[in-house]
Structures are given as structure tokens and as C-alpha cells.
N, C-alpha and C positions, 0 to 999 in steps of 0.2 A: 837606744830607743826608737831611733829612726828605722833600724833593722828589724825590729820587733813588729813596729807599724807595717812596714812593707811585707813582710812574712805573714801576717795576719791578714793584710788585704789580698794577697795572693791565695791564702787558704780560704777566705770567704768567696773570693772569685771562683775557685776550683771547686767548692761545695754547690755553688750556684748551678755550674756547667753540669754536675753529676746528678743534680736532682731533676726528676722528669718535670717539664713544663706543665703548667694547668693553663690558666688564663693567658691568653696571647699567643698560645701553641697552634702551629700550623699543623693540620692534619689531614692526611690523603682522604678524600672521598670516593675513590675508586670502588666501583661495585656495579651490580646487576640488579635492577628494579623490574619486578614481573607483575602482571595483573591483566585487567580486562579493559577493552577500549571500546568506546561508544563514538562512531563518527557519521556525521551526514555530509553528502557530498553533492555539490551542485555542479554541473559540468557546464562548462561556458562554450567550449568547443573542443574538437579532437586534440588531446595533450594539454588542456587548459581546465582546470577547475578549481574551485573553492571548498576547503574542507573545513568543519568545525568539529573540534575534538574534545572529549572528556575521558581521560584515563584514570582508572582507579587502581592505585599500587596496593597490591596485597603482601608484597614483601619486598626488601630490599637486603641483598646478601652482598658480604663484602669478606676479604680474606685479611682486611684492616681491623686488627681488635679494637681500636678506639674510634672507629669511623662514626661521626656524629649521625648518619644517615642509617646506620645499621639497625635493623629491626623496625624502621618506620614504616608507617602506612599513610595513605593520604590520596589527594586529587590532583590532577593537572588538567588544565581546560585552556583551549585557545582556538585561533584559527591560522590556517595556513593556505597561502596561493600556489599552487602547482602548475608550472608551465614546463613540462617535460623538456629537457632534463634538469631544471632548474626549480627552486622551491623557496618560498620567504613566509614570513610570518612570525608569530610568537603567542605568548600567553603566559600564565602564571600557575603555580604549584603550592599547594599547602600540605606539608607533613606532619605528622604527630609521633612522639617517641611514647613509650610505655608510661612515661610520668605524666603524659599529658601535655607537655611542651610543644609549642608549634613552631614550625620554621616556614618562612615566606621565601619563595623563590621565583625569579622571571625566567624565562628561556626565548631563544630567538633561533628561529631556523635559517640556516645558511646554504642548505643545498640537499640533494639527495643522492644517497649511495647507489652503487651499482645493482644492489639487490633491492631498491626502493625503499630503504631505511631513511627516516627523516634525520639529519645530522645538523648540529648546532653547537650553540654556547648556552651556558645558563650561569646565573647569578644569584648568590645567596642575599637576600634583602633585609633580614632581620627575623624577629619572632619574639617568643615569650621564653621564660625560664632560662635555661642554658643557651638558647638560641638568641637571646635578647639583642646581642650586639654582633651577631655572625656576620662574617665578610668573606668573600672569595668568590671562587666558581670554577668553571671548567668546561667540558665539551661533553656531548652525548651522541649516541646513534641509537635511534629507537626504530625497531623493526615491528611492525603489527602484521597479524594474521587475519584479514578480514572475514576468512571462512568461520574461524573458531571465536573471532573477538577478543583474542589474547595479543599481548605485546612483551617484547624483551627490550628493555632499555640499559644498555651499556654506557656507563658515566666514568668520566675521568676527571680530576681536578683537585684541588685543595680547599680548605676553609679554616679561618681561625675564627676561635671561640675567644671573645675578647671580655 
């Protein structure tokens, strides 16, 4: 009887490991967001400026099949102080998927890349529907083209849908 219980326990544990995780699964959020950017810049002195930015995400592409951000659209807004070669600041994002579920994030700029890209960290805060109890975060590298008003944001990290 003890052996049967032990075998049954092992079988249940093995089945649970072989079944794809759903709630509580940690998923890569790596991808590339693209869209348009509106910025206003206030020059303080040479190499020192304040920037207000609103980025409209028209697409988020990922090679990760179940990436929770894949196919979302939305907006990010915030303020950044740039003192070349340093940058700091932050803001928030609100993304929406095709089902209408909303995902709220915060971002913080930690520096400037050699190409002028804003670099930093992002954190998933919460939302509605499948994003209700989302947690996680990662890094970003966002390069804007002021001439065309477009941007490309390369994102890395992972989130858990609880």
C-alpha cells in the first residue's frame, strides 16, 4: 500500500511537470516595440536638457510565441533629464491587447547608449483581465529618430501572470 501511494505521488508530480504552466508561469517578454514619438525639449544649457515624451506603440513584435506583450498597442509618457553623457527620469505605459485587457508599467531611465538611445528598467505594475496580477520586468533600449518622429524600443525581461 505504501508503494502504491508513493508511485501515485511520483506519477502525479511527473504529470504536473510535463503539463505546460498557466497561472504563475514566468514568460519571456523580449521583443521590439515600434511607433511614433512626440517630444518637447527644454534646453537648460549646452549638454543639459529636459525632455517630455509621449510614445505611441503601434506594434510589439516578439519571437516568443506566448509573450504577453506580443500584439499589444499603447502609450508611454514621462520626463527625462539629460546631462550628456548621463540621463535619468521615468514614466508610465499603458498597453492594451486585442481582447481589451490593459497592462500598466513603470519605466526608469538609467543612462544613454553610445547611439543616444535611452536605456533603463521597466516594471509590470498590474492591469485588467489576464494582466490583473502581472509581476516582473526587465530592461529597455529605446532609440528615437527625431527627424521622422519614430522609435524602436528593444525590450528584455520576463513577467509572471498570476
